[in-house]
C-alpha positions in Angstrom: 0.0 0.0 0.0 1.2 3.4 -0.8 0.7 6.3 1.7 -1.8 9.0 0.7 -0.2 12.0 -1.0 0.7 14.8 1.3 -0.9 18.2 0.6 1.7 20.7 -0.5 1.1 23.2 2.3 1.9 20.5 4.9 5.4 19.9 3.8 8.0 21.2 6.3 9.6 23.5 3.8 6.3 25.2 3.0 5.4 25.6 6.7 8.9 27.1 7.4 8.5 29.5 4.5 5.1 30.6 5.8 6.4 31.2 9.3 9.4 33.1 7.9 7.1 35.2 5.8 5.0 36.2 8.9 8.1 36.9 11.0 9.7 39.0 8.3 6.5 41.0 7.6 5.9 41.8 11.3 9.6 42.7 11.8 9.7 45.0 8.8 6.5 46.7 9.9 7.8 47.3 13.4 11.1 48.6 12.0 9.4 50.9 9.5 7.0 52.2 12.2 10.1 53.1 14.3 11.6 55.1 11.4 13.8 52.6 9.6 14.5 53.2 5.9 12.8 51.5 3.0 16.0 49.5 2.4 15.0 47.5 5.5 11.7 46.7 3.8 13.5 45.6 0.6 15.8 43.3 2.5 12.8 41.9 4.4 11.1 41.2 1.0 14.2 39.3 -0.2 14.3 37.3 2.9 10.6 36.4 2.6 10.9 35.3 -1.0 14.1 33.2 -0.7 12.5 30.0 0.7 9.8 30.0 -1.9 12.5 30.0 -4.6 14.0 26.8 -3.1 10.6 25.2 -2.8 9.8 26.0 -6.5 13.2 24.7 -7.6 12.7 21.5 -5.6 9.2 21.0 -7.1 10.6 21.4 -10.7 13.4 18.9 -10.2 12.7 15.7 -12.1 11.5 12.9 -9.9 13.4 9.6 -9.9 12.0 6.8 -12.0 11.7 3.5 -10.1 
């Protein structure tokens, strides 16, 4: 018997990316509210996007044939 397919949002990498997105957004908003520059927001956006690039790259990798 094969196990049921896991939904994509339940994969550990996706959960980590979602948590990182939330942390980065809250952190950037707090820093911007305290007078930080927009460069901080740009760096936060890059940090939030980086895990998604790895997830997409992993999803596009050809699967091994058995």
